[in-house]
C-alpha positions as CSV (number, residue, x, y, z in Angstrom):
1,M,-33.5,-17.6,-37.5
2,K,-34.5,-21.4,-38.7
3,R,-31.3,-21.1,-41.2
4,F,-29.2,-20.3,-38.2
5,L,-30.3,-22.9,-36.1
6,T,-29.7,-25.6,-38.4
7,K,-26.6,-24.3,-39.5
8,F,-25.4,-23.9,-35.6
9,R,-26.8,-27.4,-34.9
10,G,-24.5,-28.8,-37.6
11,N,-21.4,-27.1,-36.7
12,E,-19.1,-29.6,-34.7
13,R,-15.9,-27.5,-34.7
14,G,-16.1,-27.7,-30.7
15,A,-16.9,-31.1,-30.3
16,V,-13.4,-32.2,-30.6
17,T,-11.8,-29.9,-28.1
18,V,-14.8,-31.0,-25.6
19,D,-13.6,-35.0,-26.3
20,W,-10.0,-34.1,-25.9
21,V,-10.9,-32.3,-22.5
22,V,-12.6,-35.2,-21.1
23,I,-10.0,-37.7,-22.2
24,V,-7.1,-35.8,-20.7
25,A,-9.3,-35.3,-17.4
26,G,-9.5,-38.9,-17.4
27,V,-5.9,-39.7,-18.1
28,V,-4.9,-37.1,-15.4
29,A,-7.8,-38.8,-13.0
30,L,-6.4,-42.1,-13.6
31,G,-2.5,-40.6,-12.9
32,V,-3.5,-39.3,-9.5
33,A,-5.1,-42.5,-8.4
34,A,-1.9,-44.5,-9.5
35,M,0.3,-42.1,-7.8
36,T,-1.7,-42.0,-4.3
37,L,-1.4,-45.8,-4.3
38,I,2.0,-46.2,-5.0
39,E,3.0,-43.3,-2.4
40,T,1.4,-45.3,0.1
41,E,2.7,-48.7,-0.8
42,A,6.1,-47.2,-0.9
43,T,6.0,-45.7,2.2
44,N,5.1,-48.8,3.9
45,L,7.6,-50.7,2.0
46,A,10.3,-48.0,3.0
47,T,9.2,-48.0,6.7
48,T,9.6,-51.9,7.1
49,T,12.9,-51.8,5.6
50,G,13.9,-49.2,7.9
51,K,12.4,-51.2,10.9
52,T,14.2,-54.4,9.6
53,I,17.6,-52.8,9.0
54,S,17.4,-51.2,12.4
55,D,16.7,-54.4,14.5
56,R,19.5,-56.3,12.5
57,A,21.9,-53.6,13.4
58,K,21.5,-53.7,16.9
């Protein structure tokens, strides 16, 4: 049993997978945060532009 536990503790084959999952989750979270910010600002800009064009057309 001691040999099995020593071998199991030294095995790092799955560690790289966990690292990649954490990295990808971080990238996805940053992407979602950026898209939320861009969407809000783009909507505000489009609304302001539409109002300006509408006011000048009258």
